[in-house]
C-alpha positions as a Markdown table, in Angstrom:
| # | Residue | x | y | z |
|---|---|---|---|---|
| 1 | Unk | -23.5 | -0.1 | 104.4 |
| 2 | Unk | -20.5 | 0.4 | 106.6 |
| 3 | Unk | -20.2 | -2.0 | 109.7 |
| 4 | Unk | -18.2 | -1.3 | 112.6 |
| 5 | Unk | -17.4 | -3.4 | 115.5 |
| 6 | Unk | -14.9 | -0.9 | 117.1 |
| 7 | Unk | -16.3 | 0.8 | 120.0 |
| 8 | Unk | -14.7 | 4.4 | 118.9 |
| 9 | Unk | -15.4 | 4.3 | 115.3 |
| 10 | Unk | -19.2 | 5.1 | 114.5 |
| 11 | Unk | -20.4 | 3.9 | 110.9 |
| 12 | Unk | -23.9 | 3.0 | 109.7 |
| 13 | Unk | -24.7 | 0.2 | 111.8 |
| 14 | Unk | -22.3 | -0.6 | 115.1 |
| 15 | Unk | -22.2 | -3.8 | 116.8 |
| 16 | Unk | -20.2 | -5.0 | 119.9 |
| 17 | Unk | -18.9 | -8.5 | 120.1 |
| 18 | Unk | -16.4 | -8.1 | 123.0 |
| 19 | Unk | -15.6 | -11.2 | 125.2 |
| 20 | Unk | -17.6 | -13.5 | 123.1 |
| 21 | Unk | -18.0 | -15.5 | 119.7 |
| 22 | Unk | -20.0 | -13.8 | 116.8 |
| 23 | Unk | -23.4 | -15.2 | 116.1 |
| 24 | Unk | -26.2 | -15.1 | 113.7 |
| 25 | Unk | -26.8 | -11.4 | 114.3 |
| 26 | Unk | -23.2 | -10.7 | 113.5 |
| 27 | Unk | -23.2 | -13.2 | 110.5 |
| 28 | Unk | -26.4 | -11.5 | 109.2 |
| 29 | Unk | -25.1 | -7.7 | 109.5 |
| 30 | Unk | -21.6 | -8.8 | 107.9 |
| 31 | Unk | -23.3 | -10.6 | 104.9 |
| 32 | Unk | -25.1 | -7.2 | 104.3 |
| 33 | Unk | -21.9 | -4.9 | 104.9 |
| 34 | Unk | -19.7 | -3.3 | 102.0 |
| 35 | Unk | -16.9 | -2.8 | 104.5 |
| 36 | Unk | -16.3 | -4.2 | 107.9 |
| 37 | Unk | -14.2 | -2.4 | 110.8 |
| 38 | Unk | -13.0 | -4.6 | 113.5 |
| 39 | Unk | -11.5 | -3.9 | 117.0 |
| 40 | Unk | -7.9 | -4.6 | 117.9 |
| 41 | Unk | -9.1 | -7.1 | 120.5 |
| 42 | Unk | -11.3 | -9.1 | 117.9 |
| 43 | Unk | -11.4 | -12.9 | 118.2 |
| 44 | Unk | -10.4 | -15.1 | 115.6 |
| 45 | Unk | -13.9 | -16.2 | 115.0 |
| 46 | Unk | -15.0 | -13.0 | 114.3 |
| 47 | Unk | -12.1 | -12.0 | 112.0 |
| 48 | Unk | -12.7 | -15.3 | 110.1 |
| 49 | Unk | -16.5 | -14.5 | 109.7 |
| 50 | Unk | -15.9 | -11.1 | 108.5 |
| 51 | Unk | -13.1 | -12.1 | 106.0 |
| 52 | Unk | -15.1 | -14.8 | 104.7 |
| 53 | Unk | -18.2 | -13.0 | 104.0 |
| 54 | Unk | -17.0 | -9.3 | 103.3 |
| 55 | Unk | -14.3 | -8.5 | 100.6 |
| 56 | Unk | -13.2 | -5.4 | 102.6 |
| 57 | Unk | -12.3 | -5.8 | 106.4 |
| 58 | Unk | -10.0 | -3.4 | 108.5 |
| 59 | Unk | -7.7 | -4.3 | 110.1 |
| 60 | Unk | -6.1 | -7.0 | 108.1 |
| 61 | Unk | -5.4 | -9.8 | 110.8 |
| 62 | Unk | -4.7 | -12.6 | 108.4 |
| 63 | Unk | -0.9 | -12.9 | 109.4 |
| 64 | Unk | -1.9 | -12.5 | 113.2 |
| 65 | Unk | -4.1 | -15.5 | 112.9 |
| 66 | Unk | -1.9 | -17.6 | 110.6 |
| 67 | Unk | 1.3 | -17.1 | 112.3 |
| 68 | Unk | -0.1 | -16.9 | 116.3 |
| 69 | Unk | 2.1 | -16.0 | 119.1 |
| 70 | Unk | 6.0 | -15.1 | 119.3 |
| 71 | Unk | 6.9 | -18.7 | 117.8 |
| 72 | Unk | 4.3 | -17.9 | 114.9 |
| 73 | Unk | 6.0 | -14.6 | 114.2 |
| 74 | Unk | 9.3 | -16.4 | 113.9 |
| 75 | Unk | 7.8 | -18.6 | 111.4 |
| 76 | Unk | 6.4 | -15.7 | 109.6 |
| 77 | Unk | 9.8 | -13.8 | 109.3 |
| 78 | Unk | 11.3 | -16.9 | 108.0 |
| 79 | Unk | 8.5 | -17.8 | 105.6 |
| 80 | Unk | 8.5 | -14.3 | 104.0 |
| 81 | Unk | 12.5 | -14.0 | 104.1 |
| 82 | Unk | 12.4 | -11.0 | 106.7 |
| 83 | Unk | 15.8 | -10.6 | 108.7 |
| 84 | Unk | 15.5 | -11.7 | 112.2 |
| 85 | Unk | 17.8 | -12.8 | 114.8 |
| 86 | Unk | 18.8 | -16.5 | 114.6 |
| 87 | Unk | 15.9 | -18.5 | 116.3 |
| 88 | Unk | 14.7 | -21.9 | 117.4 |
| 89 | Unk | 10.8 | -22.6 | 118.0 |
| 90 | Unk | 9.5 | -25.4 | 120.3 |
| 91 | Unk | 5.8 | -26.2 | 120.6 |
| 92 | Unk | 6.7 | -28.0 | 124.0 |
| 93 | Unk | 9.3 | -29.2 | 126.4 |
| 94 | Unk | 8.8 | -32.7 | 124.9 |
| 95 | Unk | 9.5 | -31.3 | 121.5 |
| 96 | Unk | 12.8 | -29.5 | 122.8 |
| 97 | Unk | 14.0 | -32.6 | 124.7 |
| 98 | Unk | 13.5 | -34.7 | 121.7 |
| 99 | Unk | 16.7 | -33.1 | 120.3 |
| 100 | Unk | 18.6 | -34.6 | 123.3 |
| 101 | Unk | 17.8 | -35.6 | 127.0 |
| 102 | Unk | 20.1 | -32.8 | 128.6 |
| 103 | Unk | 18.7 | -29.2 | 128.1 |
| 104 | Unk | 22.2 | -27.7 | 127.9 |
| 105 | Unk | 23.1 | -30.0 | 124.8 |
| 106 | Unk | 19.9 | -29.3 | 123.2 |
| 107 | Unk | 21.0 | -25.5 | 122.9 |
| 108 | Unk | 22.7 | -24.4 | 119.8 |
| 109 | Unk | 23.3 | -21.1 | 121.0 |
| 110 | Unk | 26.2 | -19.5 | 123.0 |
| 111 | Unk | 25.3 | -17.8 | 126.2 |
| 112 | Unk | 24.1 | -15.4 | 126.5 |
| 113 | Unk | 20.9 | -16.1 | 124.5 |
| 114 | Unk | 17.2 | -15.0 | 124.7 |
| 115 | Unk | 14.4 | -17.2 | 126.0 |
| 116 | Unk | 10.7 | -16.2 | 124.9 |
| 117 | Unk | 7.7 | -17.9 | 126.2 |
| 118 | Unk | 5.0 | -17.8 | 123.3 |
| 119 | Unk | 2.7 | -15.5 | 125.3 |
| 120 | Unk | 2.9 | -12.1 | 127.2 |
| 121 | Unk | 3.6 | -8.6 | 126.1 |
| 122 | Unk | 5.5 | -5.4 | 127.2 |
| 123 | Unk | 8.5 | -7.5 | 127.8 |
| 124 | Unk | 6.9 | -10.1 | 130.0 |
| 125 | Unk | 8.2 | -13.4 | 129.6 |
| 126 | Unk | 11.3 | -12.5 | 127.5 |
| 127 | Unk | 14.6 | -13.3 | 129.4 |
| 128 | Unk | 18.4 | -13.1 | 128.8 |
| 129 | Unk | 19.8 | -16.2 | 129.8 |
| 130 | Unk | 23.6 | -15.8 | 130.8 |
| 131 | Unk | 24.4 | -19.4 | 132.2 |
| 132 | Unk | 23.3 | -23.0 | 132.9 |
| 133 | Unk | 22.1 | -22.4 | 136.0 |
| 134 | Unk | 19.7 | -19.6 | 134.8 |
| 135 | Unk | 18.6 | -22.0 | 131.9 |
| 136 | Unk | 17.8 | -24.8 | 134.4 |
| 137 | Unk | 15.5 | -22.5 | 136.2 |
| 138 | Unk | 13.8 | -21.4 | 132.9 |
| 139 | Unk | 13.1 | -24.9 | 132.2 |
| 140 | Unk | 11.6 | -25.5 | 135.4 |
| 141 | Unk | 9.3 | -22.4 | 135.0 |
| 142 | Unk | 8.3 | -23.9 | 131.2 |
| 143 | Unk | 7.2 | -27.2 | 133.3 |
| 144 | Unk | 5.2 | -25.3 | 135.5 |
| 145 | Unk | 3.4 | -23.5 | 132.8 |
| 146 | Unk | 2.7 | -26.6 | 130.7 |
| 147 | Unk | 1.0 | -28.1 | 133.9 |
| 148 | Unk | -1.4 | -25.0 | 133.5 |
| 149 | Unk | -1.8 | -25.7 | 129.8 |
| 150 | Unk | 0.7 | -22.9 | 128.4 |
| 151 | Unk | 2.9 | -24.3 | 125.9 |
| 152 | Unk | 5.4 | -23.0 | 123.4 |
| 153 | Unk | 8.7 | -21.0 | 123.6 |
| 154 | Unk | 11.5 | -19.9 | 121.5 |
| 155 | Unk | 15.2 | -19.5 | 121.8 |
| 156 | Unk | 17.0 | -16.7 | 120.1 |
| 157 | Unk | 20.4 | -15.5 | 119.3 |
| 158 | Unk | 21.4 | -12.4 | 121.6 |
| 159 | Unk | 22.1 | -9.2 | 119.6 |
| 160 | Unk | 24.1 | -6.5 | 121.2 |
| 161 | Unk | 22.0 | -3.2 | 120.5 |
| 162 | Unk | 23.2 | -0.9 | 123.0 |
| 163 | Unk | 19.8 | -1.3 | 125.1 |
| 164 | Unk | 17.7 | 0.1 | 122.5 |
| 165 | Unk | 15.0 | -1.0 | 120.1 |
| 166 | Unk | 13.0 | 0.7 | 117.4 |
| 167 | Unk | 9.2 | 0.8 | 117.3 |
| 168 | Unk | 7.3 | 1.6 | 114.1 |
| 169 | Unk | 3.8 | 1.9 | 114.7 |
| 170 | Unk | 1.8 | 0.7 | 111.4 |
| 171 | Unk | -1.7 | 2.8 | 111.5 |
| 172 | Unk | -3.2 | 2.2 | 107.9 |
| 173 | Unk | -0.6 | 3.8 | 105.5 |
| 174 | Unk | 0.8 | 5.9 | 108.6 |
| 175 | Unk | 4.2 | 5.0 | 110.0 |
| 176 | Unk | 5.3 | 6.5 | 113.2 |
| 177 | Unk | 8.8 | 5.6 | 114.5 |
| 178 | Unk | 11.0 | 6.2 | 117.7 |
| 179 | Unk | 13.6 | 4.4 | 119.6 |
| 180 | Unk | 12.9 | 2.6 | 123.1 |
| 181 | Unk | 16.1 | 3.0 | 125.2 |
| 182 | Unk | 16.9 | 1.1 | 128.4 |
| 183 | Unk | 19.3 | 3.5 | 130.6 |
| 184 | Unk | 20.0 | 0.8 | 133.2 |
| 185 | Unk | 22.7 | -1.3 | 131.6 |
| 186 | Unk | 21.6 | -4.1 | 134.2 |
| 187 | Unk | 18.2 | -4.4 | 133.1 |
| 188 | Unk | 17.4 | -6.5 | 129.8 |
| 189 | Unk | 14.7 | -5.3 | 127.6 |
| 190 | Unk | 13.3 | -2.0 | 126.0 |
| 191 | Unk | 9.7 | -2.1 | 127.0 |
| 192 | Unk | 8.4 | 1.2 | 128.1 |
| 193 | Unk | 6.6 | -0.7 | 131.0 |
| 194 | Unk | 10.3 | -2.2 | 132.1 |
| 195 | Unk | 11.5 | 1.4 | 132.5 |
| 196 | Unk | 12.7 | 2.3 | 128.9 |
| 197 | Unk | 12.5 | 5.8 | 127.8 |
| 198 | Unk | 11.1 | 7.2 | 124.4 |
| 199 | Unk | 13.4 | 8.9 | 122.2 |
| 200 | Unk | 11.7 | 10.2 | 119.0 |
| 201 | Unk | 14.7 | 12.0 | 117.2 |
| 202 | Unk | 18.0 | 10.2 | 117.3 |
| 203 | Unk | 19.5 | 8.4 | 114.2 |
| 204 | Unk | 16.8 | 9.7 | 111.9 |
| 205 | Unk | 18.6 | 7.7 | 109.0 |
| 206 | Unk | 18.4 | 4.5 | 110.8 |
| 207 | Unk | 14.6 | 5.4 | 111.7 |
| 208 | Unk | 13.9 | 5.7 | 108.0 |
| 209 | Unk | 15.6 | 2.4 | 107.2 |
| 210 | Unk | 13.5 | 0.8 | 109.8 |
| 211 | Unk | 10.4 | 2.1 | 108.1 |
| 212 | Unk | 11.2 | 1.1 | 104.7 |
| 213 | Unk | 11.8 | -2.5 | 106.3 |
| 214 | Unk | 8.6 | -2.6 | 108.1 |
| 215 | Unk | 6.9 | -1.5 | 104.8 |
| 216 | Unk | 8.4 | -4.8 | 103.2 |
| 217 | Unk | 6.5 | -6.7 | 106.0 |
| 218 | Unk | 3.3 | -4.9 | 105.4 |
| 219 | Unk | 3.6 | -5.4 | 101.7 |
| 220 | Unk | 4.3 | -9.1 | 101.9 |
| 221 | Unk | 1.6 | -9.7 | 104.8 |
| 222 | Unk | -1.1 | -7.3 | 104.5 |
| 223 | Unk | -0.6 | -6.0 | 108.1 |
| 224 | Unk | -2.0 | -2.7 | 108.5 |
| 225 | Unk | -2.5 | -2.3 | 112.4 |
| 226 | Unk | 0.5 | -3.1 | 114.4 |
| 227 | Unk | 3.6 | -2.0 | 116.5 |
| 228 | Unk | 6.6 | -3.6 | 114.9 |
| 229 | Unk | 9.7 | -3.9 | 116.9 |
| 230 | Unk | 13.3 | -4.0 | 115.4 |
| 231 | Unk | 17.0 | -3.9 | 116.4 |
| 232 | Unk | 20.2 | -2.6 | 114.9 |
| 233 | Unk | 23.2 | -4.9 | 115.9 |
| 234 | Unk | 26.1 | -2.8 | 117.4 |
| 235 | Unk | 28.6 | -5.3 | 116.6 |
| 236 | Unk | 27.9 | -7.1 | 113.1 |
| 237 | Unk | 28.6 | -4.0 | 111.2 |
| 238 | Unk | 25.3 | -4.6 | 109.2 |
| 239 | Unk | 23.2 | -1.4 | 108.9 |
| 240 | Unk | 20.0 | -3.4 | 108.2 |
| 241 | Unk | 17.5 | -3.9 | 111.1 |
| 242 | Unk | 16.4 | -7.2 | 112.2 |
| 243 | Unk | 12.8 | -8.1 | 112.9 |
| 244 | Unk | 11.8 | -9.0 | 116.7 |
| 245 | Unk | 8.1 | -8.8 | 117.3 |
| 246 | Unk | 4.8 | -7.9 | 116.0 |
| 247 | Unk | 2.4 | -6.4 | 118.5 |
| 248 | Unk | -1.2 | -6.2 | 117.5 |
| 249 | Unk | -1.9 | -4.7 | 120.8 |
| 250 | Unk | 0.9 | -2.0 | 121.3 |
| 251 | Unk | 1.5 | 1.0 | 123.7 |
| 252 | Unk | 0.5 | 4.3 | 122.7 |
| 253 | Unk | 2.6 | 6.5 | 124.8 |
| 254 | Unk | 5.2 | 7.0 | 121.8 |
| 255 | Unk | 2.7 | 8.1 | 119.6 |
| 256 | Unk | 1.0 | 10.7 | 122.1 |
| 257 | Unk | -1.3 | 8.8 | 123.9 |
| 258 | Unk | -4.6 | 7.0 | 123.4 |
| 259 | Unk | -6.6 | 10.1 | 122.2 |
| 260 | Unk | -3.9 | 10.7 | 119.4 |
| 261 | Unk | -4.2 | 7.1 | 118.6 |
| 262 | Unk | -7.8 | 7.1 | 118.0 |
| 263 | Unk | -7.6 | 10.2 | 116.1 |
| 264 | Unk | -4.9 | 8.8 | 113.6 |
| 265 | Unk | -6.8 | 5.5 | 113.5 |
| 266 | Unk | -10.1 | 6.9 | 112.6 |
| 267 | Unk | -8.1 | 9.1 | 109.8 |
| 268 | Unk | -6.7 | 6.0 | 108.4 |
| 269 | Unk | -10.2 | 4.0 | 108.4 |
| 270 | Unk | -11.5 | 7.0 | 106.7 |
| 271 | Unk | -8.7 | 7.1 | 103.9 |
| 272 | Unk | -9.3 | 3.5 | 103.6 |
| 273 | Unk | -12.9 | 3.5 | 102.9 |
| 274 | Unk | -12.4 | 6.8 | 100.6 |
| 275 | Unk | -10.0 | 4.2 | 98.5 |
| 276 | Unk | -13.0 | 1.9 | 98.3 |
| 277 | Unk | -15.6 | 4.6 | 97.4 |
| 278 | Unk | -17.1 | 4.8 | 100.6 |
| 279 | Unk | -17.4 | 7.2 | 103.5 |
| 280 | Unk | -17.9 | 7.0 | 107.4 |
| 281 | Unk | -20.9 | 9.0 | 108.8 |
C-alpha cells in the first residue's frame, strides 16, 4: 500500500496532516504502508514517525531536521566537508558576546561581511554589513528578536559574485539549474522576491559544475527535494562553487511555475516508486 500525505499526489491511501502533529490514525496507516509520500511542509514529528515505521519515505528530510536552520546548514557543510564561505555560527547573543564584551572585537571578519538570522526565506534576514554602525543596528535587532524567542544567527565571509547566484533545483533525480542575477548594484542579494532576474542560459559550463557539486551534497546527505544555492567567487580565481543555503521550500518561477513543478514532482515520485517495484494509482 502506498500512503500519501501530499495533497497533490494521489496514492492507495491519502491523508492530510497539515498544521498539526500526527496521531494514532497516521501511525496506523504508516505501519501498513510499503512507501510514504510526504508534503514539503511536513512537521518533524510526521517525518520521524514515517521514517521510524516505514523503510521507504519521500522526500528524505533526515538532513533537514538533523541540521535545522541556516546555522544548521553551515554545520552540515562543514560536517560533510563541502565548500562554503568561511562562517561562524552562534546560538544566541550570549554565545556571541562570550568571545568578548565588545561586538566589534568579536567579529573575526573584515568589512563587509554577511549577517544571517537563523530563519527567513526569499532573502529575508540576510544582510550585508559594511560598517561598525550598521553592525550595531544588527545587534540591536538580534536583541529584539531574542526577546520574542527567536535565537541564532551566523556571520559569513562576503564573496564577490558579480551579484548572481546559481540555484539548482533538486527534484528526485532531476536537476534544474539557473542563475539569479541582481541588476541593481546597490541591492544586496539575489532572491527573485527582491528583484533578481532569472537567467537560464549563461555560463552553461559553470552550471554543469554546480550540478555536479550539488550531486555530491545529495550523495552525502540523501537530500532529494530542495533548492540549493551556490555562488562562484569573481575574485579568488577558483572555479569551484561554494554552497550558500539549502531551501526545502523553494521558488518555482525558475522551473516554469507551480504546475510544471508538480508535474515534475509526480514524475519523480513515480520513478522512485518504480525503483522499489511499486506504482502509483
